N, C-alpha and C positions, 0 to 999 in steps of 0.2 A: 621948413620940411622937416618929417623926422628922418634919422639915419634907421634904415631898415636892412642896416648888413651888421649890427652891431651883434658879435655872436653871444658874449658875455651876458645878455639876455636870452637870447636864444636858447643857449643850451644850457642854462643855470641847472635845470631839471635833471639833466646827465651826471653821473659819476664817471670820473675817468675812465676807468674800464667800459663804463657801456658808452662812450662817448666815441674810443676806438673801434669798439665793436660795431656802432651804427656806421662808421668809416669805412668798413671791411664790406658791409652789408651794401652799402652804396658804392662800392668797387664793382661789385660783384655785377648789382644792376646795372648799371652803367654799361659793363661791357656786355649785356646782352638785350639792354632796351632800343635798341636799335632796330630788334625784329617788329617792334610795333607798326611799322610799314611795311612788312614782307607778306603780310596777311597770314602768318604762323604764331596767332596769337597766345597759346600756352603749349607750343610744343617745347620749347626750351626748359620748361617745370618738369618735364617727362625726363631729360635726361639725368640719369641717377647722380652724377657729382652736384648740378644743381639743387635737385630734387632736395637731395640731403642737407646741402647748406641752407635753402629756403624753410624746409619744415624747423630748423633748429634756431630761424633768426626772425623770420617775417612775420609770424605768429605774434611773438613776446612783442615786437616794435612796433605793429603797424594796427594793431589789434587792443580791444579792452580786455581779452580772455574769451572765454566759453559762456557766462551766464552773464547776465545784465547786474546779479551783486557783485562781481569782477568789475564789470563797467564802472559801476561807483566809484571804484576806489580808484580806478583812472582819472574820472573826473572831478573827483574831490581834491586830487594831483594839481589838475590843471585851474580850477577853481582858488587856488591857491596864487596862480600869476595872472588872476584877470579873465582867464579863457572857459567861456562858455563850452558846454557838452552838446552834442547830439549823437546820440546811442541809436545805431543801426543792426538793428538785429540782422543776422543773416543765415537763413533757414530755409533748406530746402525739403519739402515733404507733400507729399500726398493730398496727407488730410489738412485741409485748408482753417478746419477750424481749431486747430493747433498752431498754426501760422497767424491765425486772427489773435486768439488766445497771449500770444508772446507779446504781438503788437499793443495790444491792451492792457495788458501788463506794464508793459515801459512806458506808456502814457500816461497810467495812476500813479507809479511810482515817483515819477519828475514831478506830480503834485508836491511833494514834499522837499523838490531839489531847488534852490533859486536858479542853482548853473545849469540846470537843464532847459537850455532854450527850447532847442526843438527834437522830433522824433523823424527818424527819416521811412517813409514807407515805400515799398517797391508793390506795385500792384497785383504786376505778375504772379507775385508771391500768394494772391488771395484768389488766383482764379486762373486756368488752362490759358495761357495766351492763346490758342486758337479761338475762344470765344474771343478775346479783345481785338482777333483780326478780325473777326466777322464782323463785328460792331463798328470795326475802323471802316470797313468796304460797306457801309449800311446792308449786309447781308440781311434777309429775312433771317432771320432765329427760329429752329423748330421748336414744337414744345420744350423737349427737355432741356433744349440749350437758353430759350428764356428763364427756365426756372434758376439755372446753373448763373444766370447774370443776375436776376432779381436779387436772389441769396448773398451775391457777390457786392452788388449796389447797396443793399443794406447793410452789410459789414462796414463799408467803407463809411458810410453813413454814420455807423455807432462809436468808430473810431474818431470821428471829427466831434460827434456829439461831445465821444469824453474828454477830447482836447479844449473846448472849448468850456466844461465844465469845469477843469480843473484851471484854467486861464494859462493855458498852454498851446505850443504850435506844432504843426503837422506839416511835414515836407513831403507832398509826390513827388518822388524822383522822375526822371526821363528814364525812357528805355529805347527798345528796339522801335524801328523809324515805322515797320510794318504795325503796330499797334498801339504806337503814338496818338493816334486822333480819339482815339476810344478813353485813354488816359487825360488827355487834354479837355475831353470834353465833361469826363467827369469830375474831372479837377475844378473846372470852371462852373459846375453846378454845386459843389460841395461849396465851394467860396461864396455862391449868394447866398446860401444858407447858413454859413454859419461865419462869414468873416463881420459883419457890422462896421462897427468903430477901431476895431482891433482886425489883424490878419492871426486868424486860426489855422488857415489852410494856405499855404503856400505851393504854387504852379510851378515846373521845371522850366525854362527855355533853354533851349540849346541853338548858340549862334552858327554852328555849322550848316543849317538849313536854312536856305535862301529867304523863305518867309517870315521868320520867326519874329524879328522887328515888327512886321505888319500886324501880326497876331495879336503881341505885346499891347500896342496901340491900341486896337480894338478891345483887348480885353481890361483895359483901364476906362475906356469911354463905358462900358460895360459897365464896370464897378461904379462908377462918377452916377452913371442916369440910375442907377438902381440904389445907391447911396450906401455902401459897402467899400471896404478897404482891399484893394489888390496887393495880395501876397504874390511876391515872384521873386524866384531862384535864378540869378543866371549862370548858365555854366557857355565855356567858350567851346566848344565841342572838339571833335578830335580830328576832322578833315578824313577821315575814313569811308571808304564805300565799302567794305568788305561787308557789310550786314544789310547790302541790298544788291539785287541786280542789277546788268545795264539798264532797265528801262526807267530806274527811280535813281539813278543818281543828279538827274535833272532836278531833283529837291535838295541838292546839297552846292552849298557855295563852293565855288573855282579855285580861289586860292587865300593862303590867311590871311593876308590883305583883305580879303572881302568880310575874311570871319573878324577883324580886328575892327572894320570901319563899322559895320552893323552892329558889335559889342558895342563900343566906345558911343554909337549914335542912341543904343539904349540907355545905357549908362547916364548921359546926359538928361533924356527923355526925362527918366524917373528920378535925378536927383531935381529936377524945375515940376515934379509933381510928390512931392513929400505929403501935400495934404490929403493926397487919394491913394497910396501907394506903401506899401514895405518892400523890402528887397532886402535879397541876402545874393553878394557878391562870391561867387563860387569859380574864384581865379587865385592862380599859382604864379600869376606873370607878373614879374617887379614891374617894367613900364604902367600896366593895366593899374597898377593899387596906386603908383605915382601919379597916375591921370586923375583918378576916384579922387586921391587926395585933394588935389590941387583945385578940382570943383566943387568939392564939398567946401574949402577956405573960399574960393570967390562968391559961391551963394550961401555965404555963412550958416552952413548946417554944423551944428556941436558934434566934435569926436563920437560924443555918448548917444547922440541922437538911438532913441530906441528902434528906432524903425531902419536903419540902415547898418548890415551885419557884412561881416566879411567872413569868410567858409572855408576852412584848411581840412584836407584829409588827416587824421593823427599822423603823427612820424614824417611829414610832408611840412615844406615851407616852413618850419618853426622861425626861420630868421625871418618872416615876415609876420608870421602871429604875434611871437612875445613880445615882438618891435612894437607891432600896433597896439596890442592889447594894454601895456604900458604907457603907452602914450594916451589911452583912454577911450580907444575906440572899442568895438563892440567885436568881439573873433569868438566863434563857434568851429569847433573839432568835431565830424564828423569821427563815433568810435564806433567799430563794426565789433560785434561779437558774435560768439556762436559755436557751434562744432568745428572743431579743428580742420578739419578735411574742408569743409564747407567756403571758411572763413578765409585760408591762405588760398585755393582756387580764386575767390571773390579779390582779394585784394590783388593776387599776380595780374590777374584780368585787367581790374582796375589801373595799376601801375603802367602796364605794356599800353593800353590804350590811349592812356594820358598824355603819357611822359615821354618824350623821346631821350636817346644815349645822352644828350648835350643837357636837355635837364636834369638827368640825373647824374651828370659829374658834377652841374653847379650845387645841388645839394650836397655833396660829397666836398664841394670846395668850401663848404661853409662850414662842413665838420672840422675840417683838416686844420683852416682857420682859427677854429679855437682849442683845438690840442695844441695849437704851437705856441698860441696864447698864454694856455695855462702852461706852457715847457717855460715860456719866459719869466711869468711870474714866480715858479720855482726856483727857476737859475737867480732872480734877482730877490730871492731870500736868503740862499747861500753863500 
């Protein structure tokens, strides 16, 4: 089994100065990260001292910059260590055509870069969430709303067509539970249209919800019946009910153990069905990674099998990402980019939602371990 705690591999891309700056950043985040269970998702980012520190560190460390072009330079650096890229435009704009154009540009440019494995797409940025909620509720759309939804569906189809033509892939992200059914429906439709003998479109499955494993099994059955490859990205989920009212809490798993059990069953199920599925494990959990590696070895799945990827956010879980990549596994880093205020907000929200204070302290632990390792090397040279 490979060593996932080799910090020399994990942080070789950081200079000594950058490494110490990252330590200070995670110290700040770990002190405040516990608020992800308190329902104060973004409140701490507005506290003046915190806001100042975040604005000077988070954007640089966790994003690819302002533009797709700046994102490319980050991707090139990652590729030097064998890590793939997944550009993720973060755009908030009332002009949905502009958002669509940016996604399309990202997919087209990816054609010329072998390290660009996926483009992450949030469908709620292409249409009003109100429309997605109505469709999720199977509500009757009026004439105007039908026109809006048709235009939206056509845009999604065009993005998937472009990815198919380019030999690249799209990940359709998981979103708010209120309109996830509409997103799942169109993702399933796009897979049926575009996946064929390879996964152009990936649907995201979040395992903090009760029926996710059953939906995954059903999606694989449909894919097998219709002769196409299922594309699936697996997320642990957040075990948070803040996004829903009391009446919808029944949709969520009761405990973290329930989530772990469901996710592990899904991992085992997919690894036993490689002939019909390609998948991305979006987990930063050390034990889950070891479970996956053990299963792959037992089933004879090679580390570089093109149908198996591990996905981590830029700047997070580097001890996992770079050690896996060095051992021949396929690893992709999600690289958000866009206007600074929007990207900062998105990154902060994501970190608070998915990372507890203990997780952030673990990230800091590995950074500090590498600082000490380098200091000992210097002492040994003097």
